[in-house]
C-alpha positions in Angstrom: -29.0 24.2 -12.2 -30.9 21.7 -13.2 -27.5 19.5 -14.6 -25.6 20.1 -11.4 -29.2 17.9 -9.4 -28.5 15.1 -12.6 -25.6 14.7 -11.9 -25.8 14.8 -8.1 -28.8 12.8 -8.4 -26.0 10.4 -10.8 -23.3 10.2 -8.2 -25.2 9.5 -5.4 -27.3 6.0 -7.2 -24.1 4.8 -8.5 -22.3 5.6 -4.9 -25.3 3.9 -3.3 -24.9 0.5 -6.3 -21.0 0.1 -5.6 -20.0 1.9 -8.7 -17.4 4.3 -7.1 -16.3 1.7 -5.0 -13.3 4.5 -4.0 -16.2 6.9 -2.9 -17.8 5.2 -0.9 -14.5 3.3 1.0 -14.1 6.6 2.4 -12.7 5.0 5.2 -9.5 3.1 5.0 -9.5 -0.9 5.8 -8.7 -2.2 8.9 -5.9 -4.1 9.7 -7.0 -7.4 8.5 -4.6 -8.6 5.5 -8.5 -9.4 3.2 -9.5 -5.8 3.9 -6.0 -4.9 3.1 -6.1 -6.8 -0.2 -9.0 -6.1 -1.0 -8.8 -2.4 -1.0 -5.5 -2.6 -2.4 -7.2 -4.7 -5.5 -10.3 -3.6 -5.5 -11.1 -0.2 -3.3 -7.9 1.3 -5.2 -6.0 -0.9 -6.8 -2.2 0.1 -6.3 -1.1 -0.2 -9.9 -3.1 3.0 -10.3 -0.5 5.5 -7.5 2.7 6.2 -8.3 6.2 5.8 -7.4 9.2 7.4 -5.4 11.1 9.2 -7.5 14.2 7.6 -6.7 13.2 4.0 -6.8 10.6 4.3 -10.7 9.7 1.0 -12.5 11.0 -2.6 -12.3 14.3 -2.8 -10.5 17.3 -4.8 -9.2 17.3 -6.4 -5.8 19.0 -7.4 -3.6 16.1 -8.2 -1.2 14.8 -10.8 0.7 11.5 -9.3 -2.4 13.0 -11.0 -5.4 15.6 -10.6 -7.8 13.5 -7.7 -9.1 10.8 -4.8 -7.2 8.5 -2.3 -8.9 6.8 -0.3 -5.9 4.0 1.6 -5.4 2.8 4.0 -2.7 -0.3 5.7 -1.6 -0.8 9.6 -2.5 -0.6 10.3 1.1 3.1 8.2 1.2 4.2 10.3 -1.7 3.7 13.1 -1.1 5.1 13.0 2.7 7.8 15.1 3.1 9.2 14.0 6.9 9.2 10.9 8.9 7.2 9.5 9.9 4.9 8.7 7.2 0.8 9.7 8.1 -1.7 6.7 8.7 -3.4 4.9 6.3 0.0 5.9 4.5 0.3 2.2 2.0 3.5 0.6 0.7 2.8 -2.0 -2.3 6.1 -3.7 -3.5 6.7 -6.6 -6.3 8.8 -8.8 -6.2 9.5 -10.2 -9.2 12.5 -13.6 -10.2 14.7 -14.1 -12.7 11.9 -14.2 -15.6 10.5 -10.9 -14.2 6.7 -12.2 -13.2 5.1 -11.2 -9.4 6.0 -14.3 -6.6 4.8 -12.2 -3.9 3.5 -8.8 -2.9 4.3 -7.5 0.2 2.7 -4.6 1.7 3.5 -1.9 4.9 0.1 -0.1 5.4 0.3 2.8 8.1 -2.6 2.6 11.2 -2.6 5.0 13.9 -1.9 3.0 17.1 -1.5 -1.5 15.4 2.4 -1.1 16.3 3.9 1.2 17.8 7.1 0.3 18.8 7.4 -0.3 15.2 6.1 2.2 13.6 2.5 2.1 13.6 3.1 -0.4 10.2 0.5 -3.4 9.5 2.9 -5.8 7.7 1.3 -8.5 4.5 2.7 -10.7 2.5 1.2 -12.6 -0.6 0.9 -14.0 -2.8 0.3 -13.0 -6.3 -3.2 -14.4 -6.2 -4.2 -12.0 -3.1 -3.2 -15.1 -0.2 -2.0 -13.7 2.6 0.8 -15.4 3.2 2.0 -13.5 6.5 0.5 -10.8 8.6 -0.1 -8.0 11.3 3.5 -7.8 13.0 5.9 -9.9 10.5 8.9 -10.6 12.3 11.4 -11.1 10.1 9.8 -7.2 8.5 9.9 -5.4 11.5 13.4 -6.9 12.6 14.8 -6.0 8.6 12.8 -3.0 8.5 14.3 -2.2 12.2 17.8 -0.5 10.0 15.4 2.1 8.4 13.2 2.9 11.8 14.5 6.3 11.0 13.0 6.9 8.3 9.7 5.2 9.2 10.6 2.2 8.3 11.3 2.3 3.7 13.9 1.1 2.9 13.8 1.5 -0.9 12.8 5.2 -0.2 14.4 8.5 1.3 12.1 10.4 2.9 13.5 14.2 2.6 
């Protein structure tokens, strides 16, 4: 019993000091490029997430994202069995040139009520350092992905 109390007290202290950011941030970020980048780079680093079984590792790409891409998905996106994905789902796609160096990071973030006309996706395009180049209801993203509206706007993964 004493060990359990000490463990709980230690966890509470770590949480208070910000040493457990993923737990401290129980809430998802706002539909905001800066908050989203902070979430996927610090609170819950996307490179620690899983990848879709039909899009694992770095793959050649013909998309506007670059010669190669690599995609990570949050747990809620990975576990979805049918469209639409649940609110809070995040998809991160790194775009790379022929040199296989990251040139862009594109994020789809499902935010309930954000944009019902386009699947409630908040879109963000970043430089590799996290500088936002575009965000929100990005027309180019919506236009290209709308051909997959029946698959919740996901072009690289077929939701079963």
